[in-house]
N, C-alpha and C positions, 0 to 999 in steps of 0.2 A: 504494500500500500504506500502511495506517495505521501511524503510529509507535507503539511501545509507550508506555504511560502513564508508566513510570519514566523513559524516555528524554526524553519531553516535559518531565517535572519537572526533569530535570538541565539541559536547555536553558534552562528558565525561571530556574533558580538561577544559571546562568552569566551570563545576561542581567542579572540583578539585580546580581551581583558586578561585571560590567563597568561598569555604570552608576555603581555606588558608587565604583569606582576613579577614574573620570573626574571625579567631583564633588569629590574630595579633592585636596589639594595639599601638597607638602612645605614650601612657603614661605607658607602660609596666614596666619601671624601675623607675618611679617617686618616689616610696616609698622605693624600695629595693636598688637602686644604682643611686641616683639623679645626680651624677657628671660623669656618664659614657660617655655621649655624648661630654661634654666639654673636657674630657680627650682624647678621640679619636681625636677630632679636633686639639688639641694642638700637639699631636704626629705626625699626618699627616702633619701639617704645618711645623714642625721642619724637618721632613724627606724631604719635598719638597725643603727646603733651601739648603740641601746638595746634592740632586739628582733630577734633573728636569724631570727624567723619571718616578718618583713615581706615579703621578696622572694617567697616562695612564695605568701603571701596575696594580694599585688598581682597576680601572674601569674594565679592562679586566679580572682580577681575579674574580670579582663578577659575571660578565657575564658568564664566563666559569663554575663557581660553580653552578649557577642557572639552566643552560641548561642541567646539568647532575644530576639526582636525586633531582632536586629542590635546593633551597637555604639552604643548610645544612652544609656548610663548609667542605664537603667531599674532596674538592680540596686541603685542607691543609694536609690531611693524608699522611704519608710516606709509601712507598712500604715496604713490608716485604719479608722474604725468600719465603713465599708461595703465595704472592699476589703482583702484580704490580699495584700500585695505580694511580688515575687520573693524578696526577701531573707529572707522567712519561709517560703519553700517548702522542703520536706525536704532537697533537695540543697544548699541555701544556708545552712542553719542554722549551719554551722561556718565560714562566711566571716567574716573579720575584717580589721583594719587599715583600716577605713573612716576612722579619725581622720587617717590620712596624707593622704587626699584632702581632708578638711576643712581641714587646715593649708595644703595647697597652694592651695586655692581662696581662702582668706582672704588669703594673700600676693599671689596674682595679682590679686584684686579690688582690692587697694590700688594695684597697678601700673597696671592697665588695666581698669576696671570694665565688666562686661557684655560682655566680648569673647570670652574663652576658654570653650569648652563643657566641662562635666564629663566628657562622653564622650571628648574629646581628652585631658583630664587623666588619665583611667583608662588610656588606651592608652599615653601617654607614660610614666606611672609604671611600667607593666608592663615596658616596654622598659628603663627605667633599672634596675629590680629585677634583670633578667637580666644586664645589662652589669656592674653593680656587684657581682654575685656571681661574676664571672669568665667570663661567657658572652659571646656576640656582641652587637654593637649594630647598629642599622639606622635608616634614615631613615623616620620615621613619617609617613605621609600624614595631613594634618589637615583639619579642616573638618566634622567630625561634628556632627550636631544632637542635642540632648538630647530624649529622649522624656518624655512625661507619663503614659504608661500602663505599669503594672507589675502583673502578676497571678501570684500564687504557683502557680496551677494550670499555668501555662505552663512552669514549671521541669521538667515531665515531658519536655520536649523535649531536655533535656541528656542527653548520652550516659552510660549507666550503667557502673560498673566491672564489671558482670556481662555486658556485651554481648559477643557473638561477632563475628567479622570481618564477616559479612554485615550485621549490625545497625549496626556502626560505619560500614561503607561507605555504607549508606543514609543514616545520620544526618549524616555529613560531606558526602556528595554533595548533599543537600538545601540545603546552604549554599555550594555551589560549590567545595567542597574535595575534593581527590583522595585516592587511597590514599597517594600520596607525602606529601601534607600530613598525613595521619593519622599516619604513622610519625614524621615530623619533630616534629609538635606533641606526640606522646606523650612525646617526650624531655623535655618540661617536668616530667615526673614525677621528674626528677633532684633537684628541690627539694621540701622539705617533709615532712609527716607525715600519716598517715591512720589513722582509727580502725578497730577490729576489724571493725565492721559491714561495711566495704567489701570485706573479703577472707575473712570468716568462712565463706562458702560453699565455699572451697577447702580448708579445714583441718578441717572437721567435717561428717560426713554428705554427702560429695561426691556419691556416687551409690550404687546398690545393690551395686556390686562393690567400691568403694573408699571408705574413710572420708576419705582425703586425696587431693587431686588428684595423680595419678601423675606429672604433668609437673613438679611441684615437687621440687626437690632435697631428699632425705630429712632431712638435719640442719637445713636451713633451715625446712622445714615444722614440725619438732619445736620449733624456737625460737619460731616463730609461735604454736604451740599453747600453749607455756609462758606467753607474754604474753597470749594470748587464749584461755583455756579455753572449753569448750563452753557453760558457763553463766556467762560473764563478768559480773561485777557492778561492775567498775571503769570508771567513766564515761569517763575519758579514756585508756583503754588503747588501744594501737595500735603502729604501727611507722613508722620513717622510710622515705621513699620509695626511697632507695638509701644506699650506704655513705658518701657524701660529701654529706649532706643540705643543707648550706648553700653548697655549691660547685656552680655550674652547669657540668657537664662531661658526658662520655659514659658515665659509670659505669652509668647505667640500662640501656643496651643491653648492656653486658658482663654484668651480672647476669642480664638477660633470657635471654641465650644460655646461661647456666649454670643455668637452672632456679630463679632466685631473684627472680622478679617477684612483685608482690603481687596484682594484679588479674587477673580472667579476661580483661578487655579487653587487658591487657598481653600475656598469654600467647597471645591470639588472633592477634597480629601474626606469630607463627611458624607459623600454619596456612595461610597464603597464600604462594605462591611469590614473588610480587613483594615483599610486605611483609617476608618473611623475609630476602630478599637485602638489602633496605635496612637492616634491623636489624643484619645482619652487617657491612655497610659502615660504619655509624655506630659500631659497637663497635670497629672497626679504626681509623677515622679521625675524630678529634674535629673536625678542620677541615671535613670534609665535612658532618658533623652541624650545625656552627654555621652554615654557609652555607645549608643546607636549612631550618634552623629560622628563621633571619632572613627568608628568602623566604616561608615559610609563615605566619609571624606577620603579615607585611604583608598577605597575602591574607585571613587571618582577621580582622584588625583593620579590614578594609575591607568586611566584610559589611554590606549595607545594612539599616537598620532603618526604623522609622516615626517617627523623630525629627522634631521641628518646629523652625522657626527661632526657637528660644528658648535662653536661657542660664540653666539652673537654678542656684540657690545651693546648692552641695553641703552647706553647713553646716546647712541646714534641711530638706532633702528627705527625710532618713531618719527 
């Protein structure tokens, strides 16, 4: 009997993930650049002191890098006359804090020139951003190769905030990530800020029967409408991702359970029995969430890309 196409695709994705994990190592730089990780941690910590948005930015940068061509730092590449790069694709216009990666790269190049990849720097900086914000830490497998190909059109592969659970499952599954990973990684929404355009569909002209998504708690929806009116003209208007926006905790899940999520993709986690159970579990136990998040981040950060055996200079690739 022939296997369904979707099942074959999932097997292929798992094979790619397994290969990537085997090629990475926790002690990759122990001999060649032993102070790499401590250098990254110090730079991220200093950047956070000057800008409270840095942790969310670094975590989002890593996620957006890995979901397009794998974790190869292609999100850092600059557009050229003949090519519009990932960083200029619509979902990435609001990415920032690239300067943190630049500072890290300069300091590490002074220590051990041509050794540490930009892709590993992005992965390690994201881990530190979470840990320094009160979240979990984890051993980051290292040895990623930097890619030289970056196309804005490929940012269409990133999951949209308007996705339903089926679309999310397919999107994550293509990268070897499960429904469990989806729920855990969605907890990264505990950090940061989002613009009105990402949740406008839920608070104005939702459908023919409801102007507002009925799953939204009424007073919360009203507060969002106040910040983001139907014909909003304030460029940077939006809302924080949860009530403790600079602290990595499980508040995101608690708010989700109470009808106070921002994205359609957040709310969709309550439409599947398995994902809803996990949301409830993480809302109740922050420790369980932290463990799951760390494990899923290791999986996500190991998504194989088309990176080459090169070390890009992050100061000049953007």
